[in-house]
N, C-alpha and C positions, 0 to 999 in steps of 0.2 A: 139061732140057726135059720137060714133062709131056704125055703123050698122052692125049686124051680117048677112053675106050672106051665103047661102047654095046653092050648085050647084053640079050636078053629073059630075065630071071631074077628075076621078082618074088619078094621076100622073101629074096633071097640076094645075097651080095657078087659084084660083077661080076668081081673078080679071082680069088677062091679058091672061090666058090660056097658058102661057109658061110652058114648061116641064123642064126648067132650075132651078130646086129646090135643096136646101140643106135640108136634113131631119135630125131631131133630133132622140132621142131614142124612141123606141116603149113603149107605156104606155097601161096598161090593167085595166079595171074596169068591173068586172063581165063578161058579154058576148060581151063587146065592147072593141076594141083596137084602138089606134090612134097614129099617128105620127104628131109631130109639124113640120112645114116646113117654110123656108124663100125663097122667090122668088128672084133669082139673077137678074131678068130683071126689075121688077117694085118695089121691096123692100117690098112687102106685106108679112106678117107673117100669117100663118093659120094652119089648122089641117086637116088631112085625116083620116076619121073614117071607121072602118070595123066591121062587125058582125062576131063573132067567132062561129063556129059550128064544131061539132065532125066530123072527116073524117074516121079514122080507127086506129087500134092498131097494134103494131108489137112486136115480141119477138125473141130473139136469142135462137136457139136450142143448147144445150150443145154438144160439139164434144167429140168423144172418141178416 
């Protein structure tokens, strides 16, 4: 049986707290994005989740 653990440890493995992670592609679903990761120290696979919020808009002004 696999138990799902959640912990606030951005950039670190949930199980061993190592920052020696290999990240996969970013995935997005609505206002949540996440990265899958593999820990190079303990072998754990997990995900880092983030809330997406609007920051600002930009535009390039035409040059003459």
